[in-house]
C-alpha angles and dihedrals in degrees: 000000000000091000091052091051092052091049091049093051091047092051091048091054092049093050094046091053093050096064116120094234091059090213094303122141104247101164130233115309115232138175119268117260119232117187118225119256111264112252114267094009135107130212116247105205122229118262147147135247138180114254117209140055113322092202107025119199113245090216103043100033116033095168109026115193113229123182138167115243123195122207124200121231115271141171124251132185110268092224137015115276125239126241088252092055092048090049089053090053092050092051090051096054103030092073096066093043095051092041091054093052091047090052092052093045091049092050094052091044099046103022121200094313121113106255108155091161092066112104091229096046093103090061093055113125112262116237139129096322131138123215128221112295093009124123122222115256121232089254093053090051089050091053092051094047091053097041092248132130091038116149118243106180091200091057113065092195091070096063144028133225122247104245094174094076119079119232112235105224100175117085091228089061099049112135098223142322092285091055089048091052092055094050101035101030132247135079124319122211092248102026126104102220145038107258124216095217130217104247137075112221116252092243089060098053128083094237095042091242127124109257136193116253102246091191087072090066 
């Protein structure tokens, strides 16, 4: 009995030492992940091409520079998009871009003071601030004690945008002259800079309608 036990232990040691991982930590094996093809798009495979003139002129280019360029695989729309589809895309992304510029303009106009009566107050960047009559929470006090949660208007990671307020797009609904300066371009009475604006005037568009500047996207 004792001899059988010794043989069993010996065989177990031999088998354990013969594993391919040799006791190393190799992690859990898993299947490869392949993302689904985006709807309406086709995969353009990776490849290489030679960049430079294929038939250089002996007079104009004595020493043509040729090099091989590799391009990674990427997806491309299967068909051209319509003006309506592109307009839908612009309307999806313009909101965050305009909202960000309004937040920065509001901050420089109002500062860190509580000024809820200001027309642009609702667009102020959201961070560790306390309103009138509100008491600081334990977490807010913790942030202040450790120098955290402090707003840096040049660093978008230190604040959030207020998505609860609707952006007035029509000129008749503009909040004040400062708001108009941010959207239309120019200088506002209480703003510190000359803004580029987000709209092309109606007299500069083919259909005589005011249009969003897609180059701002």
